[in-house]
C-alpha positions in Angstrom: 84.3 117.9 61.6 81.5 115.6 60.8 78.0 116.8 60.0 74.7 115.0 60.8 72.3 114.2 58.0 68.6 114.6 58.2 65.7 112.8 56.6 66.0 109.1 55.6 69.7 109.2 56.4 69.1 110.1 60.1 71.6 108.3 62.5 74.4 108.5 60.1 77.2 111.1 60.1 79.6 112.2 57.4 83.2 111.4 58.1 85.8 113.9 57.1 86.6 111.7 54.1 83.1 112.3 52.8 81.7 108.7 53.5 78.8 107.9 55.8 79.2 105.9 59.0 76.7 104.5 61.5 76.8 105.7 65.2 73.6 104.2 66.6 73.7 101.0 68.5 77.4 101.0 69.4 76.9 101.7 73.1 74.0 99.2 73.3 76.2 96.5 71.7 79.1 97.3 74.1 76.7 97.2 77.1 75.3 93.9 76.0 78.7 92.2 75.6 79.9 93.5 79.0 76.6 92.2 80.6 77.2 88.7 79.2 80.8 88.7 80.2 79.7 89.8 83.7 77.2 87.0 83.9 79.9 84.5 82.9 82.3 85.6 85.5 79.6 85.7 88.2 78.6 82.1 87.2 82.2 80.9 87.4 82.6 82.5 90.9 79.4 81.2 92.2 79.8 77.6 90.9 83.5 77.4 91.9 82.6 78.4 95.4 79.9 75.8 95.6 82.2 73.1 94.3 84.9 74.0 96.7 82.6 73.8 99.6 81.1 70.5 98.6 84.6 69.1 98.0 85.7 70.2 101.5 82.5 68.6 103.0 83.2 65.4 101.1 86.8 65.3 102.3 85.6 65.7 105.9 83.1 62.9 105.5 85.9 60.6 104.1 88.2 61.5 107.1 85.3 60.8 109.6 84.6 57.5 108.0 88.3 56.5 108.1 88.6 57.4 111.8 85.5 55.5 112.6 87.0 52.5 110.8 90.3 52.5 112.7 88.5 52.5 116.0 87.5 48.9 115.4 90.6 47.3 116.6 90.8 43.5 117.0 91.4 43.4 120.7 91.8 39.7 121.0 94.6 39.7 118.5 96.2 42.6 120.2 96.2 40.8 123.5 97.8 37.8 122.0 100.4 39.4 119.9 100.8 43.0 121.0 100.3 44.1 117.4 97.4 46.4 116.5 95.2 45.0 113.8 91.7 46.1 112.7 88.7 43.8 112.7 88.0 44.1 109.0 84.3 43.4 109.1 83.6 45.8 111.9 85.9 48.5 110.4 84.1 48.3 107.0 80.7 48.4 108.7 81.6 51.5 110.9 83.0 53.4 107.9 80.0 52.6 105.7 77.6 53.7 108.6 79.2 57.1 108.7 78.9 57.5 104.9 75.3 56.1 105.0 74.3 58.9 107.4 75.1 61.3 104.7 73.4 59.2 102.0 76.5 58.2 100.3 78.2 54.9 99.6 81.8 54.4 100.6 84.5 52.1 99.2 86.4 50.9 102.2 89.7 49.0 102.2 91.2 47.6 105.4 94.7 46.2 105.6 96.4 45.5 109.0 96.2 48.7 111.1 95.1 51.0 108.2 91.8 51.8 106.7 91.3 53.8 103.5 87.8 55.3 102.5 86.7 56.7 99.2 83.4 58.6 98.7 81.9 60.4 95.8 78.8 62.3 94.8 77.4 64.3 91.9 77.1 68.0 92.6 74.7 70.3 90.5 76.3 73.2 88.8 73.7 75.8 89.3 74.7 78.8 87.1 76.9 77.4 84.4 75.1 74.0 84.1 75.7 73.8 80.4 75.7 70.3 79.2 75.4 67.8 82.0 74.5 70.2 84.8 76.5 68.2 87.4 80.1 67.4 88.3 81.4 64.2 90.0 83.4 64.9 93.1 85.5 62.3 94.8 87.4 62.4 98.1 89.5 59.8 99.9 91.2 59.5 103.3 93.3 57.1 105.1 93.8 56.5 108.8 96.0 54.3 110.9 95.1 52.7 114.3 97.3 53.0 117.2 97.0 51.7 120.7 97.9 54.0 123.6 99.9 57.1 123.4 102.4 57.3 120.6 104.9 60.2 120.9 106.2 62.0 117.9 103.7 60.8 115.5 
């Protein structure tokens, strides 16, 4: 059994071996460490949820822009040859118009009946914004133009 001391040695107890050991502050230190750990975990959860939502929105925007691009079919070429081909200038303009409505620039590539769109943005990391405070997110999508109903595709 240990005995408490009084006077200037208050807060110390005698161990069974006869030495003195400190007891004060151990619980406060434990609570402080747990609080910091809880804040870090909460920060990771909040920031990852925000980034996941922003990444999903960015991917949706890329898909919308790609779909807008493939609607610009070169009708005259199709009538002459029966082959679907995109009007490159109109397809690029349509895809960029969709991205511009969201305040983003888009890299658009058109080849034959396909269009691919890449968009990106910086997203602020609110809780754990150590260092730069933002993360670059990128998304891309590709679409293919078809004419009429295509079964099994």
